[in-house]
Each structure stands twice: as C-alpha cells, then as structure tokens.
C-alpha positions, -999 to 999 in steps of 0.1 A, spaced: 148 -292 -687 115 -288 -705 99 -319 -720 78 -314 -752 79 -276 -753 102 -249 -764 106 -217 -743 98 -232 -709 107 -199 -692 80 -180 -710 49 -167 -692 22 -194 -693 -12 -185 -705 -36 -205 -684 -18 -238 -690 -13 -261 -661 22 -274 -655 35 -305 -639 70 -300 -623 94 -328 -614 117 -313 -588 150 -332 -583 187 -329 -587 191 -366 -591 192 -383 -625 183 -416 -609 149 -401 -598 143 -387 -633 150 -422 -648 128 -438 -621 99 -414 -630 104 -422 -667 103 -459 -661 71 -456 -641 54 -435 -668 53 -404 -646 46 -375 -670 58 -340 -664 62 -308 -683 93 -294 -666 122 -310 -648 139 -285 -624 166 -289 -598 152 -261 -577 115 -250 -575 108 -213 -577 75 -214 -557 63 -181 -570 60 -197 -605 35 -223 -592 -1 -217 -600 -34 -231 -588 -40 -265 -605 -3 -272 -612 13 -304 -600 46 -305 -582 64 -339 -578 95 -342 -557 109 -344 -522 105 -308 -510 114 -292 -477 83 -287 -456 81 -249 -461 82 -252 -499 56 -280 -499 34 -258 -478 38 -229 -502 29 -252 -532 -3 -263 -513 -11 -227 -503 -10 -218 -540 -37 -245 -546 -14 -268 -565 -11 -305 -559 20 -319 -542 30 -355 -549 58 -365 -526 85 -389 -538 87 -411 -508 117 -435 -505 124 -459 -477 161 -452 -476 185 -470 -453 210 -449 -434 239 -465 -453 225 -452 -486 222 -416 -476 245 -389 -491 252 -405 -524 236 -406 -558 211 -435 -563 204 -453 -595 168 -458 -607 172 -495 -598 182 -486 -562 154 -461 -559 130 -488 -570 144 -513 -544 138 -486 -517 100 -489 -524 98 -455 -541 63 -442 -546 44 -410 -551 21 -400 -523 -3 -371 -526 2 -347 -496 -14 -315 -484 10 -295 -463 1 -264 -443 21 -244 -418 0 -239 -388 17 -208 -374 50 -192 -371 70 -193 -339 73 -157 -327 111 -160 -322 116 -175 -357 98 -149 -378 119 -133 -405 127 -96 -399 109 -75 -425 
C-alpha cells in the first residue's frame, strides 16, 4: 500500500522512501496513532529496492536488517515486550501499545559467514 502517491512500483528518481514493513494491521494502526509517517506499507521487504538514505521500520529478520544497513538506509526496529501467551496471534493496536511498543534505531551488521553455512553459488 502506498500512502500519498500513485504508482508506488515505479522507479524512484532520487526520492527517499520510508517503508513500514509488517503483515499486521494492528501494527499499521499503532503506527498511525503514534504519528509515524511512511511512504509505503509492505508486508515483505525487497531489500534490493532499498537505497541509501531510505528508512525501514519494522521487525525484520537479522539478515534483512543487516542488508538494509549495508545499503546505508536507517533501520527503526519495532520492539514489543510480548508475553509468551500473546505469541502467534494477531494483536490489536491497543494490545501492541500495552506491550510497550516503541521504535528503536538499530545498526545491524553481519560480522562474517560461517564456512559451513555459505550458500552454494
């Protein structure tokens, strides 16, 4: 979903983009309530689209967060103190708020690859 722009899949011309990456409508509503502005809401981030200076907001797997940072974009992690009993189900914006949701700027880098885990090329 693009917010405020038509043709969100078009090639950008030097414009920075803020992505909200989540599959959860409660997180989208929480962000809206908190005044978090973004250009694109996506359920899956295609890291190759991220450019230097972009902002990515979400709860990404470590390897994707590292790729965002490697591309010189900012990563804002949506941190939630989630009780074990609340895992595995959709949360409302109210529940997310009660779980002390917050955005935390992170810089993630992969230090090296384990020799046994490298993808075959």
